[in-house]
N, CA, C and O atoms as a Tinker XYZ file with bonds, in Angstrom:
   212  protein
     1  N      0.629000   -1.012000    0.008000    73     2
     2  CA    -0.090000   -0.148000    0.189000    64     1     3
     3  C      0.881000    1.571000    0.124000    63     2     4     5
     4  O      1.692000    1.863000    1.002000    81     3
     5  N      0.657000    2.232000   -0.722000    73     3     6
     6  CA     1.055000    3.805000   -1.322000    64     5     7
     7  C      1.120000    4.058000    0.001000    63     6     8     9
     8  O      0.252000    3.354000    0.518000    81     7
     9  N      1.830000    4.850000    1.044000    73     7    10
    10  CA     1.999000    5.702000    2.022000    64     9    11
    11  C      1.200000    7.415000    1.784000    63    10    12    13
    12  O      1.763000    8.265000    1.093000    81    11
    13  N      0.022000    7.646000    2.392000    73    11    14
    14  CA    -0.598000    8.590000    2.339000    64    13    15
    15  C      0.143000   10.099000    2.727000    63    14    16    17
    16  O      0.161000   11.171000    2.123000    81    15
    17  N      0.669000    9.708000    3.869000    73    15    18
    18  CA     1.137000   10.501000    4.992000    64    17    19
    19  C      1.885000   10.101000    5.282000    63    18    20    21
    20  O      2.122000    8.948000    4.923000    81    19
    21  N      2.985000   10.980000    6.349000    73    19    22
    22  CA     3.972000   10.231000    7.669000    64    21    23
    23  C      3.424000   10.752000    8.210000    63    22    24    25
    24  O      2.525000   11.420000    7.699000    81    23
    25  N      3.734000   10.750000   10.087000    73    23    26
    26  CA     3.396000   10.741000   10.906000    64    25    27
    27  C      5.258000   10.936000   11.929000    63    26    28    29
    28  O      5.910000    9.893000   11.885000    81    27
    29  N      5.672000   11.649000   12.400000    73    27    30
    30  CA     6.095000   11.786000   13.022000    64    29    31
    31  C      6.269000   11.138000   14.318000    63    30    32    33
    32  O      5.104000   10.996000   14.689000    81    31
    33  N      7.152000   10.577000   15.387000    73    31    34
    34  CA     7.301000    9.736000   16.063000    64    33    35
    35  C      5.947000    9.840000   17.564000    63    34    36    37
    36  O      5.305000    8.966000   18.146000    81    35
    37  N      6.036000   11.920000   17.760000    73    35    38
    38  CA     5.274000   12.378000   18.558000    64    37    39
    39  C      3.862000   12.148000   17.542000    63    38    40    41
    40  O      3.434000   10.995000   17.554000    81    39
    41  N      3.445000   12.702000   17.058000    73    39    42
    42  CA     2.212000   12.429000   16.280000    64    41    43
    43  C      1.809000   10.849000   16.470000    63    42    44    45
    44  O      0.807000   10.405000   17.030000    81    43
    45  N      2.340000   10.492000   16.160000    73    43    46
    46  CA     1.926000    9.042000   16.191000    64    45    47
    47  C      1.736000    8.412000   17.829000    63    46    48    49
    48  O      1.004000    7.422000   17.821000    81    47
    49  N      2.168000    8.729000   19.005000    73    47    50
    50  CA     2.274000    8.261000   19.847000    64    49    51
    51  C      0.675000    9.116000   20.578000    63    50    52    53
    52  O     -0.058000    8.768000   21.504000    81    51
    53  N      0.638000   10.208000   19.739000    73    51    54
    54  CA    -0.566000   11.254000   20.287000    64    53    55
    55  C     -1.903000   10.810000   19.335000    63    54    56    57
    56  O     -2.940000   11.378000   19.679000    81    55
    57  N     -2.035000    9.791000   18.084000    73    55    58
    58  CA    -3.244000    9.084000   17.504000    64    57    59
    59  C     -3.563000    7.857000   18.179000    63    58    60    61
    60  O     -4.606000    7.213000   18.072000    81    59
    61  N     -2.476000    7.577000   18.943000    73    59    62
    62  CA    -2.357000    6.161000   19.807000    64    61    63
    63  C     -2.895000    6.065000   21.386000    63    62    64    65
    64  O     -3.254000    5.100000   22.059000    81    63
    65  N     -2.742000    8.181000   21.823000    73    63    66
    66  CA    -3.399000    8.521000   22.927000    64    65    67
    67  C     -4.753000    8.603000   22.343000    63    66    68    69
    68  O     -5.484000    7.805000   22.930000    81    67
    69  N     -5.308000    9.183000   21.518000    73    67    70
    70  CA    -6.604000    9.569000   21.246000    64    69    71
    71  C     -7.374000    8.340000   20.822000    63    70    72    73
    72  O     -8.602000    8.421000   20.850000    81    71
    73  N     -6.736000    7.068000   20.384000    73    71    74
    74  CA    -7.541000    5.998000   20.381000    64    73    75
    75  C     -7.940000    5.359000   21.755000    63    74    76    77
    76  O     -8.819000    4.520000   21.956000    81    75
    77  N     -7.278000    5.819000   22.456000    73    75    78
    78  CA    -7.489000    5.137000   23.966000    64    77    79
    79  C     -8.192000    5.230000   24.314000    63    78    80    81
    80  O     -8.745000    4.216000   24.740000    81    79
    81  N     -8.975000    6.789000   24.497000    73    79    82
    82  CA    -9.800000    7.107000   24.192000    64    81    83
    83  C    -10.891000    6.997000   23.546000    63    82    84    85
    84  O    -11.911000    7.545000   23.963000    81    83
    85  N    -10.877000    6.304000   22.466000    73    83    86
    86  CA   -12.472000    5.956000   20.929000    64    85    87
    87  C    -12.893000    5.057000   22.171000    63    86    88    89
    88  O    -12.424000    4.521000   23.175000    81    87
    89  N    -14.465000    5.295000   21.230000    73    87    90
    90  CA   -15.179000    3.913000   21.582000    64    89    91
    91  C    -14.615000    2.534000   21.046000    63    90    92    93
    92  O    -13.761000    2.590000   20.161000    81    91
    93  N    -15.032000    1.292000   21.518000    73    91    94
    94  CA   -14.353000   -0.003000   21.109000    64    93    95
    95  C    -14.455000   -0.274000   19.550000    63    94    96    97
    96  O    -13.841000   -1.219000   19.055000    81    95
    97  N    -15.422000    0.769000   18.610000    73    95    98
    98  CA   -15.739000   -0.638000   17.630000    64    97    99
    99  C    -14.905000    0.797000   16.636000    63    98   100   101
   100  O    -14.809000    0.493000   15.447000    81    99
   101  N    -14.587000    1.591000   16.826000    73    99   102
   102  CA   -13.656000    2.752000   16.257000    64   101   103
   103  C    -12.218000    1.633000   15.502000    63   102   104   105
   104  O    -11.601000    0.668000   15.954000    81   103
   105  N    -12.179000    2.144000   14.612000    73   103   106
   106  CA   -10.904000    1.555000   13.807000    64   105   107
   107  C     -9.733000    2.396000   14.090000    63   106   108   109
   108  O     -8.786000    1.987000   14.761000    81   107
   109  N     -9.822000    3.961000   13.409000    73   107   110
   110  CA    -8.999000    4.658000   13.903000    64   109   111
   111  C     -8.900000    6.194000   13.170000    63   110   112   113
   112  O     -9.677000    6.161000   12.216000    81   111
   113  N     -8.329000    7.343000   13.240000    73   111   114
   114  CA    -8.786000    8.470000   13.067000    64   113   115
   115  C     -9.132000    8.560000   11.679000    63   114   116   117
   116  O     -8.887000    7.616000   10.929000    81   115
   117  N     -9.855000    9.944000   11.140000    73   115   118
   118  CA   -10.133000    9.678000    9.759000    64   117   119
   119  C     -9.610000   11.055000   10.138000    63   118   120   121
   120  O    -10.120000   11.731000   11.031000    81   119
   121  N     -8.201000   11.566000    9.157000    73   119   122
   122  CA    -8.125000   13.158000    8.571000    64   121   123
   123  C     -8.981000   13.845000    7.382000    63   122   124   125
   124  O     -8.683000   13.109000    6.442000    81   123
   125  N     -9.507000   14.422000    7.075000    73   123   126
   126  CA    -9.762000   15.594000    6.192000    64   125   127
   127  C    -10.037000   16.827000    6.017000    63   126   128   129
   128  O    -10.558000   17.468000    6.930000    81   127
   129  N     -9.756000   17.365000    4.877000    73   127   130
   130  CA    -9.297000   18.699000    4.543000    64   129   131
   131  C    -11.181000   19.781000    4.098000    63   130   132   133
   132  O    -11.534000   19.788000    2.919000    81   131
   133  N    -11.698000   20.210000    4.714000    73   131   134
   134  CA   -12.675000   20.759000    4.428000    64   133   135
   135  C    -12.795000   21.889000    4.272000    63   134   136   137
   136  O    -12.022000   22.447000    5.050000    81   135
   137  N    -13.507000   22.817000    3.513000    73   135   138
   138  CA   -13.744000   24.255000    3.461000    64   137   139
   139  C    -14.162000   25.114000    4.543000    63   138   140   141
   140  O    -15.265000   24.962000    5.068000    81   139
   141  N    -13.182000   26.193000    4.986000    73   139   142
   142  CA   -13.251000   27.025000    6.070000    64   141   143
   143  C    -12.268000   27.642000    6.855000    63   142   144   145
   144  O    -11.720000   28.461000    6.117000    81   143
   145  N    -11.849000   27.669000    7.777000    73   143   146
   146  CA   -10.723000   28.928000    8.200000    64   145   147
   147  C    -10.482000   30.173000    7.174000    63   146   148   149
   148  O    -11.078000   30.209000    6.098000    81   147
   149  N     -9.739000   31.003000    7.502000    73   147   150
   150  CA    -8.782000   32.410000    7.281000    64   149   151
   151  C     -8.469000   31.869000    5.971000    63   150   152   153
   152  O     -9.013000   32.568000    5.116000    81   151
   153  N     -7.649000   30.667000    5.340000    73   151   154
   154  CA    -7.283000   30.598000    4.584000    64   153   155
   155  C     -7.935000   29.504000    3.181000    63   154   156   157
   156  O     -7.317000   29.087000    2.201000    81   155
   157  N     -9.214000   29.308000    3.528000    73   155   158
   158  CA   -10.781000   28.703000    2.963000    64   157   159
   159  C    -10.483000   27.375000    2.908000    63   158   160   161
   160  O    -11.100000   26.567000    2.213000    81   159
   161  N     -9.480000   27.097000    3.676000    73   159   162
   162  CA    -9.615000   25.119000    4.290000    64   161   163
   163  C     -9.300000   25.109000    5.847000    63   162   164   165
   164  O     -9.031000   26.135000    6.472000    81   163
   165  N     -9.382000   23.432000    6.588000    73   163   166
   166  CA    -9.328000   23.753000    7.147000    64   165   167
   167  C     -9.008000   21.624000    7.725000    63   166   168   169
   168  O     -9.557000   20.651000    7.207000    81   167
   169  N     -8.301000   21.623000    8.521000    73   167   170
   170  CA    -8.514000   19.683000    8.498000    64   169   171
   171  C     -9.290000   19.279000    9.823000    63   170   172   173
   172  O     -9.307000   19.561000   11.021000    81   171
   173  N     -9.786000   18.629000    9.098000    73   171   174
   174  CA   -10.885000   17.778000   10.601000    64   173   175
   175  C     -9.827000   16.497000   10.726000    63   174   176   177
   176  O     -9.209000   15.981000    9.795000    81   175
   177  N     -9.785000   16.080000   12.305000    73   175   178
   178  CA    -9.419000   14.598000   12.614000    64   177   179
   179  C    -10.725000   14.593000   13.224000    63   178   180   181
   180  O    -11.282000   15.549000   13.764000    81   179
   181  N    -11.269000   13.103000   13.043000    73   179   182
   182  CA   -12.788000   12.463000   14.001000    64   181   183
   183  C    -12.434000   10.621000   13.869000    63   182   184   185
   184  O    -11.663000   10.082000   13.075000    81   183
   185  N    -13.288000    9.970000   14.931000    73   183   186
   186  CA   -13.055000    9.119000   15.082000    64   185   187
   187  C    -13.779000    8.069000   13.637000    63   186   188   189
   188  O    -14.932000    8.348000   13.309000    81   187
   189  N    -13.157000    7.093000   12.980000    73   187   190
   190  CA   -14.382000    6.757000   12.142000    64   189   191
   191  C    -14.306000    4.282000   12.440000    63   190   192   193
   192  O    -13.496000    3.428000   12.801000    81   191
   193  N    -16.108000    4.398000   11.832000    73   191   194
   194  CA   -15.887000    3.072000   12.442000    64   193   195
   195  C    -15.922000    2.399000   10.882000    63   194   196   197
   196  O    -16.755000    1.557000   10.549000    81   195
   197  N    -15.026000    2.846000   10.128000    73   195   198
   198  CA   -15.585000    2.159000    9.098000    64   197   199
   199  C    -13.752000    2.410000    7.967000    63   198   200   201
   200  O    -12.933000    3.319000    8.104000    81   199
   201  N    -13.699000    1.136000    6.904000    73   199   202
   202  CA   -12.027000    1.399000    6.378000    64   201   203
   203  C    -13.065000    1.707000    4.991000    63   202   204   205
   204  O    -13.968000    1.034000    4.492000    81   203
   205  N    -12.460000    3.090000    4.627000    73   203   206
   206  CA   -12.461000    3.753000    3.218000    64   205   207
   207  C    -12.093000    4.208000    2.727000    63   206   208   209
   208  O    -12.500000    5.334000    2.440000    81   207
   209  N    -10.649000    3.486000    2.081000    73   207   210
   210  CA    -9.747000    4.379000    1.912000    64   209   211
   211  C     -9.978000    5.834000    0.388000    63   210   212
   212  O     -9.114000    6.695000    0.221000    81   211
């Protein structure tokens, strides 16, 4: 599988910490870009319960 994003060790540890507080059926954290913010775009992180490439 092609690596889409690369996380620093600190970021990977923070994601693990965030996932430890997630509901049991959460598969991971989805990162997306949405319209909004001062520059016109903003990043969103949310738990996901389904795999969706």
